[in-house]
C-alpha positions as CSV (number, residue, x, y, z in Angstrom):
1,M,-9.0,-19.3,-0.6
2,R,-9.5,-21.6,-3.5
3,S,-10.7,-19.4,-6.2
4,R,-12.5,-21.5,-8.7
5,R,-12.2,-20.7,-12.4
6,R,-14.3,-22.1,-15.2
7,G,-12.3,-24.7,-17.1
8,A,-13.2,-27.0,-20.0
9,G,-16.5,-28.3,-18.5
10,S,-15.0,-28.6,-15.0
11,W,-13.9,-26.5,-12.0
12,R,-10.2,-25.9,-11.6
13,S,-8.7,-24.7,-8.3
14,S,-5.9,-22.1,-8.0
15,I,-4.2,-20.9,-4.8
16,P,-3.6,-17.2,-4.6
17,S,-0.4,-15.9,-2.9
18,V,-0.4,-13.0,-0.6
19,S,2.5,-10.8,-1.6
20,A,3.4,-8.3,1.1
21,T,5.7,-5.9,-0.7
22,A,7.9,-3.2,0.8
23,L,6.1,-3.6,4.0
24,A,7.6,-0.8,6.1
25,P,10.6,1.5,6.3
26,T,11.7,-0.1,9.6
27,S,12.5,-3.8,10.4
28,Y,10.3,-3.5,13.5
29,A,7.2,-2.7,11.6
30,T,8.0,-5.2,8.9
31,K,8.2,-8.0,11.5
32,S,4.9,-6.8,12.9
33,L,3.2,-7.1,9.6
34,V,4.7,-10.5,9.0
35,A,3.4,-11.6,12.4
36,A,-0.1,-10.5,11.3
37,G,0.4,-12.5,8.1
38,L,1.3,-15.6,10.1
39,Q,-2.1,-15.4,11.8
40,F,-3.5,-15.3,8.2
41,R,-1.2,-18.2,7.2
42,R,-3.1,-20.6,9.5
43,R,-5.4,-21.1,6.5
44,P,-3.5,-23.9,4.8
45,D,-4.8,-22.9,1.3
46,H,-3.1,-19.5,1.4
47,R,0.5,-18.5,1.1
48,V,2.2,-15.4,2.5
49,I,5.4,-13.9,1.0
50,A,7.0,-11.0,2.7
51,S,9.5,-8.6,1.0
52,G,10.9,-5.6,2.9
53,R,13.5,-2.9,2.1
54,S,16.1,-5.5,1.6
55,A,14.4,-6.3,-1.8
56,A,15.2,-2.8,-3.0
57,H,18.8,-2.9,-1.7
58,A,19.3,-6.2,-3.4
59,L,19.1,-4.5,-6.7
60,S,22.4,-4.3,-8.6
61,V,22.3,-0.5,-8.9
62,H,22.4,2.0,-6.0
63,S,19.9,4.5,-7.4
64,H,16.7,2.8,-8.6
65,T,13.0,3.5,-9.1
66,I,9.8,2.1,-7.5
67,E,9.2,0.2,-10.8
68,D,12.7,-1.3,-10.7
69,T,11.8,-2.7,-7.2
70,A,8.4,-4.0,-8.4
71,R,10.0,-5.9,-11.3
72,H,12.7,-7.2,-9.0
73,L,10.0,-8.5,-6.7
74,R,8.1,-10.1,-9.5
75,A,11.2,-11.8,-10.7
76,T,11.9,-13.1,-7.2
77,L,8.4,-14.5,-6.9
78,A,8.9,-16.3,-10.3
79,A,12.2,-17.7,-9.2
80,A,10.6,-19.0,-6.0
81,G,7.9,-20.7,-8.1
82,E,5.1,-18.5,-6.8
83,E,2.2,-18.1,-9.2
84,P,-0.6,-15.5,-9.4
85,P,-3.1,-14.3,-8.5
86,F,-1.5,-12.1,-5.8
87,I,-3.0,-9.9,-3.1
88,V,-0.5,-7.1,-2.6
89,V,-0.1,-5.6,0.9
90,G,1.9,-2.4,1.7
91,H,2.4,-0.4,4.9
92,S,3.6,3.2,5.0
93,L,6.0,3.8,2.1
94,G,5.2,0.3,1.1
95,G,1.9,1.6,-0.2
96,V,3.8,3.4,-3.0
97,Y,5.6,0.2,-3.9
98,A,2.3,-1.8,-3.7
99,R,0.4,0.5,-6.0
100,V,3.2,0.5,-8.7
101,F,3.5,-3.3,-8.4
102,A,-0.3,-3.8,-8.7
103,S,-0.4,-1.5,-11.7
104,S,2.6,-3.0,-13.4
105,F,1.3,-6.6,-13.0
106,R,-2.4,-5.9,-13.0
107,P,-3.6,-9.1,-14.6
108,E,-1.9,-11.0,-11.9
109,V,-3.2,-9.0,-8.9
110,S,-6.6,-9.8,-7.4
111,G,-6.6,-7.1,-4.7
112,V,-4.6,-4.5,-2.8
113,V,-4.4,-3.7,0.9
114,L,-2.8,-0.4,2.0
115,V,-2.0,0.0,5.7
116,D,-1.7,3.6,6.7
117,P,0.1,4.2,3.4
118,Y,2.2,7.1,2.3
119,L,0.2,8.8,-0.4
120,P,2.3,11.7,-1.8
121,D,-0.1,12.3,-4.6
122,I,-3.1,12.7,-2.2
123,R,-2.9,16.4,-1.2
124,P,-6.2,17.6,0.4
125,V,-4.7,21.0,1.1
126,E,-5.0,21.7,-2.7
127,H,-8.7,21.0,-2.6
128,V,-10.0,23.2,0.3
129,A,-10.1,26.9,1.0
130,L,-6.9,27.4,3.0
131,D,-4.5,30.3,3.8
132,P,-1.9,30.1,0.9
133,A,1.0,30.3,3.4
134,L,-0.4,27.4,5.4
135,R,-1.0,25.4,2.2
136,E,2.6,26.0,1.1
137,E,3.9,25.1,4.5
138,W,2.2,21.7,4.2
139,L,3.4,21.1,0.7
140,S,6.9,22.1,1.7
141,G,6.8,19.5,4.4
142,L,5.7,16.9,1.8
143,R,8.6,17.8,-0.5
144,A,11.0,17.5,2.4
145,T,9.6,14.1,3.3
146,N,10.0,13.0,-0.4
147,D,13.6,14.1,-0.3
148,R,14.2,12.1,2.9
149,V,12.5,9.0,1.3
150,A,14.7,9.4,-1.8
151,A,17.9,9.6,0.3
152,V,17.1,6.7,2.6
153,E,15.8,4.4,-0.1
154,D,18.4,5.4,-2.7
155,L,15.4,6.2,-5.0
156,D,15.3,8.3,-8.1
157,W,12.3,10.1,-6.8
158,A,11.5,12.1,-9.8
159,A,11.2,9.0,-12.0
160,S,9.5,7.1,-9.2
161,Y,6.9,9.8,-8.7
162,D,6.2,9.8,-12.4
163,Q,5.7,6.0,-12.3
164,L,3.3,6.4,-9.3
165,S,1.4,9.1,-11.2
166,R,0.9,6.8,-14.1
167,A,0.1,3.8,-11.9
168,S,-3.6,2.9,-11.6
169,V,-5.4,0.5,-9.3
170,E,-8.8,1.6,-10.5
171,G,-11.2,-1.3,-10.7
172,L,-9.1,-3.5,-8.4
173,P,-10.6,-4.3,-5.0
174,L,-8.8,-2.0,-2.6
175,E,-8.7,-2.2,1.2
176,L,-7.5,1.0,2.9
177,L,-6.6,1.1,6.6
178,F,-5.8,4.4,8.2
179,V,-5.3,5.8,11.7
180,D,-7.8,8.5,12.9
181,Q,-7.2,11.5,10.6
182,R,-8.5,14.0,13.2
183,F,-5.0,13.8,14.8
184,R,-3.2,14.6,11.5
185,W,-4.9,18.0,11.1
186,E,-4.4,19.8,14.4
187,G,-2.9,23.2,15.4
188,R,-3.4,25.8,12.7
189,F,-5.2,23.3,10.5
190,E,-7.9,22.8,13.1
191,P,-10.4,25.3,11.6
192,A,-10.3,23.5,8.2
193,K,-10.1,20.0,9.7
194,G,-13.5,18.9,8.6
195,D,-13.0,20.1,5.0
196,L,-9.6,18.6,4.8
197,I,-10.8,15.1,6.0
198,A,-13.7,15.3,3.6
199,A,-11.4,16.2,0.7
200,W,-9.0,13.4,1.7
201,R,-11.9,10.9,1.6
202,R,-13.0,12.1,-1.9
203,L,-9.4,11.8,-3.2
204,L,-9.1,8.2,-1.8
205,G,-12.2,7.3,-3.8
206,G,-10.3,8.3,-6.9
207,L,-7.8,5.5,-6.4
208,S,-10.5,2.8,-7.1
209,A,-14.2,2.9,-7.1
210,E,-14.1,-0.5,-5.5
211,Y,-12.6,0.5,-2.2
212,R,-13.3,0.0,1.5
213,L,-12.0,2.4,4.1
214,T,-11.3,1.2,7.7
215,I,-10.3,3.7,10.4
216,A,-8.1,1.9,13.0
217,E,-9.2,3.6,16.3
218,D,-6.7,3.7,19.1
219,S,-3.8,2.8,16.8
220,T,-0.5,4.3,16.0
221,H,0.9,4.3,12.5
222,L,1.9,0.7,13.1
223,I,-1.7,-0.6,12.6
224,Q,-0.3,-4.1,11.9
225,Y,1.2,-4.1,15.4
226,D,-1.6,-2.3,17.3
227,R,-4.6,-3.8,15.5
228,P,-3.3,-6.8,13.6
229,V,-6.7,-8.4,13.3
230,L,-7.8,-5.4,11.1
231,V,-5.0,-6.2,8.6
232,V,-5.8,-9.9,8.6
233,D,-9.5,-9.3,8.1
234,A,-8.8,-6.9,5.2
235,I,-6.7,-9.6,3.5
236,L,-9.3,-12.3,4.1
237,R,-12.1,-10.1,2.6
238,L,-10.2,-9.9,-0.6
239,A,-9.1,-13.6,-0.5
240,N,-12.7,-14.7,0.0
241,R,-14.2,-12.7,-2.8
């Protein structure tokens, strides 16, 4: 997309980069999203930059924060000569990195795409009538997942979560792609499934008023592998604004 900006009496063209940051916690999923990006790259006036977990581990310290990684990525983009505006894309845990990056460098970001993202701050169980023991079971599972993430990613999770809590993408164009949520609230949660999904949708709206939600039917968590066209279309919607 050649976004045209008003210059001194003339039109000036700029070429936005697509920054796919912290794409996935596995190399397999990362390669899948890069493959989806390659389809997008057929447009000669776009650029795609992929950064996976290796970006975090390239940091000079073992324990780091999400914001450290965001700043490392921005420095890497600068060193590579890549200039904003950026469309930031994140899958799974990459959604956390993408949100913090977009918030930290907001003037340089023109949109965000989150692909079945990990959203530890979106907790629908706290917003519906639910058995307290069942609610605590779900929250305990979330805390355990956060602990695993911290261990695998060498993250200072307390500081990172604080950064995520302060990060805001409000007002930014936001594309959200998720798998069918009905399958995430089964078993003992079944009686409250409708209320939980409704609460989840309301909470998503709190991320940015300018958001679009796409449910990837017949897809696993790896939407970029199962339904790559959905990811590419989401990026193009933002790029063509």
